[in-house]
C-alpha positions in Angstrom: 26.6 -29.9 75.0 29.3 -28.4 77.1 30.3 -29.9 80.3 28.6 -28.9 83.4 30.2 -26.4 85.6 29.3 -26.7 89.4 31.4 -24.0 90.8 29.4 -21.6 93.0 30.0 -17.8 92.7 31.6 -17.7 95.8 34.7 -19.8 94.3 35.3 -16.9 91.9 35.9 -14.4 94.8 38.8 -12.2 94.2 38.6 -12.4 90.2 37.4 -9.2 88.2 33.7 -9.7 88.0 31.5 -8.5 85.3 27.9 -8.4 85.5 26.3 -11.9 85.0 23.7 -12.8 82.5 20.5 -14.2 83.9 18.9 -17.4 82.9 15.3 -18.1 84.2 13.6 -21.5 84.4 10.1 -21.3 84.9 7.9 -24.3 85.9 4.1 -24.2 85.2 3.1 -23.6 88.9 1.2 -20.3 90.1 3.4 -17.2 90.6 2.8 -15.3 93.9 3.7 -11.9 92.2 4.0 -10.2 88.8 7.7 -11.2 87.5 6.9 -10.5 84.0 9.4 -7.4 83.6 12.0 -9.5 85.2 11.4 -12.6 83.3 11.1 -10.7 79.6 14.3 -8.7 80.6 16.6 -11.8 81.2 19.0 -13.1 78.7 17.5 -16.5 78.6 14.3 -18.2 79.5 13.1 -21.8 79.5 9.6 -23.1 79.8 7.9 -26.5 79.8 5.2 -28.3 77.8 2.2 -26.0 77.7 2.9 -22.9 79.7 -0.1 -21.0 81.1 0.4 -17.3 80.5 -3.1 -16.3 81.2 -2.3 -14.3 84.3 0.3 -12.2 82.8 2.7 -12.6 85.7 5.3 -14.5 83.9 5.8 -12.5 80.7 6.0 -14.1 77.4 9.7 -14.4 76.5 10.8 -18.2 75.8 14.0 -18.9 74.2 13.6 -22.7 74.8 10.3 -24.7 75.3 11.2 -28.3 76.6 8.4 -30.9 75.6 8.0 -34.6 76.6 7.3 -36.3 73.3 6.4 -39.5 75.1 3.4 -38.0 76.8 -0.3 -38.6 75.6 -0.9 -35.2 76.9 1.3 -33.7 74.0 -0.9 -35.7 71.5 -3.9 -34.1 72.9 -2.0 -30.5 72.6 -0.9 -31.3 69.1 -4.6 -32.0 67.7 -5.7 -29.0 69.3 -5.4 -25.8 66.9 -5.3 -23.7 70.0 -1.8 -25.0 71.0 0.0 -23.5 68.0 -1.4 -20.2 69.4 0.0 -20.5 72.8 2.1 -17.1 73.5 5.1 -19.2 74.8 5.0 -21.5 72.1 4.7 -18.7 69.3 7.7 -16.9 70.8 9.9 -19.8 71.5 13.1 -19.8 69.5 14.0 -23.5 70.1 11.8 -26.6 70.9 13.8 -29.1 72.8 12.4 -32.7 73.1 13.5 -33.9 76.6 13.4 -37.6 76.1 15.2 -39.3 72.9 13.3 -41.8 70.9 15.8 -44.4 72.3 14.9 -43.6 75.8 11.3 -43.8 75.2 11.7 -47.2 73.6 13.8 -48.6 76.2 12.2 -47.2 79.4 8.8 -45.5 79.0 5.5 -47.4 79.4 4.4 -48.8 76.2 0.7 -49.1 74.9 -0.8 -52.5 74.8 -2.4 -53.8 71.4 -5.9 -52.4 72.2 -4.5 -48.9 73.0 -2.4 -48.9 69.8 -5.6 -49.9 68.0 -7.0 -46.7 69.3 -4.2 -44.7 68.1 -2.2 -44.5 71.4 1.6 -44.3 70.9 4.6 -44.0 73.3 6.3 -41.9 71.0 5.2 -38.7 69.4 8.7 -37.4 68.3 8.2 -37.6 64.6 4.6 -35.8 64.9 6.0 -33.2 67.1 9.1 -32.6 64.5 6.8 -32.3 61.7 4.3 -29.9 63.4 6.9 -27.8 65.0 8.9 -27.8 62.0 6.1 -26.4 59.9 5.5 -23.9 62.6 9.0 -22.4 61.8 10.7 -23.9 65.1 14.3 -25.0 65.3 13.9 -28.4 67.0 16.5 -30.3 69.1 16.3 -33.6 70.8 18.2 -34.4 74.0 20.7 -37.4 73.8 20.2 -40.7 75.5 23.3 -39.9 77.6 21.9 -36.8 79.1 18.8 -38.7 80.3 20.8 -41.7 81.8 23.3 -39.3 83.5 20.3 -37.2 84.8 18.7 -40.6 86.3 22.2 -41.4 88.1 22.5 -37.8 89.4 18.9 -38.4 91.1 19.8 -41.8 92.5 17.4 -43.6 90.0 19.1 -47.0 89.7 19.0 -48.9 86.2 16.5 -51.4 87.6 14.2 -48.4 88.4 14.4 -46.7 85.0 11.2 -48.3 83.8 9.1 -47.1 86.8 10.8 -43.7 87.7 11.3 -40.9 85.3 12.8 -37.6 85.5 10.4 -34.7 84.9 11.1 -32.1 82.1 11.7 -29.6 84.9 14.5 -31.4 86.4 15.9 -32.1 82.8 15.7 -28.4 81.9 17.4 -27.1 85.2 20.2 -29.6 84.6 20.7 -28.6 81.1 21.0 -24.9 82.3 23.6 -26.1 84.8 25.5 -28.0 82.1 25.5 -25.1 79.7 25.6 -21.9 81.6 29.0 -21.5 83.6 28.3 -19.9 87.0 31.0 -17.0 86.4 28.8 -15.9 83.6 25.2 -16.7 84.4 22.9 -16.3 87.3 20.3 -19.1 87.0 17.0 -18.4 88.6 13.9 -20.6 89.1 10.4 -19.9 89.7 7.0 -21.5 89.4 7.9 -25.0 90.5 5.8 -26.9 92.9 7.5 -30.4 92.6 4.2 -32.4 92.3 2.3 -34.0 89.4 2.6 -37.2 87.6 3.2 -40.1 90.0 6.1 -41.6 88.1 8.5 -38.6 88.9 10.7 -38.5 91.8 9.3 -35.3 93.1 11.0 -35.7 96.7 14.2 -36.6 95.1 14.1 -33.7 92.5 13.2 -31.2 95.4 16.0 -32.4 97.5 18.5 -32.0 94.3 17.3 -28.3 93.7 17.6 -27.5 97.4 21.3 -28.7 97.3 21.9 -26.5 94.3 20.2 -23.7 96.1 22.5 -24.2 99.4 25.7 -24.3 97.2 24.5 -21.0 95.5 24.6 -22.5 92.1 21.2 -21.6 91.4 18.8 -19.2 93.1 15.0 -18.5 93.5 13.0 -15.7 91.7 10.4 -15.2 94.2 
C-alpha cells in the first residue's frame, strides 16, 4: 500500500494541472437523486458488503467491494444463492476483506461454546475466500497495521479496541486517501448515513470525514 497523501488540491496551486481522475466511494444509504451516469463514468468505484442497486440511482460499476468477514451477516449472505447474483458483486474486480484474521482474533467478539455448536464463527475469511475465489474474484486482505492505524486516527485507544470497531466505510475511505494522491484524484463520497451497528464510532467517523471535507481532500457527490 502506498503512503497516505493528505495534501489538499489548493496546495498544488501554480503547478500545471491535468484533469484529475475521479474515485467514488459509495455507502449503502439512500441517494436523493440519480447519480448512475456519474458513478459509472468514474475511474474508480468502491462499495461495501451487499450494495442495494434496486433503485438504479447508483449505477453498477464496482472496482472494489469491501467486505467485513467477521460479520454473521456475511455468513447469511454467503449461504444465500442470490448473493452471488448481486449486480455490484458480479461486476466487482476485487473483493477486499477489511479485517485481517489476526485483527478478528485479537479484538472482535468471539462466540461462546453454545454459539459455536450452532455453527457461529467470529471469522468467515476462509469461507469468503473459497466462495469468492470460485466466483472468479481477485481477493485481498487488508493488513493488521492498516486497521491499527485507522483506530489510532479515530482516537480509539488500545484498551477500547475490543469494544469499538472502525466501520468498513471508514476503512474504505481511508484506503482511498492512502492510495489516490490529491494531485491525480478527486475523491467523492455518497450514500453515507453514519449510522448502524452500535459498536462503530459513528460520531467520530463523521467528524473525521467532515475534517477531510473542510480541508478539500475529499468532496461529496450530492
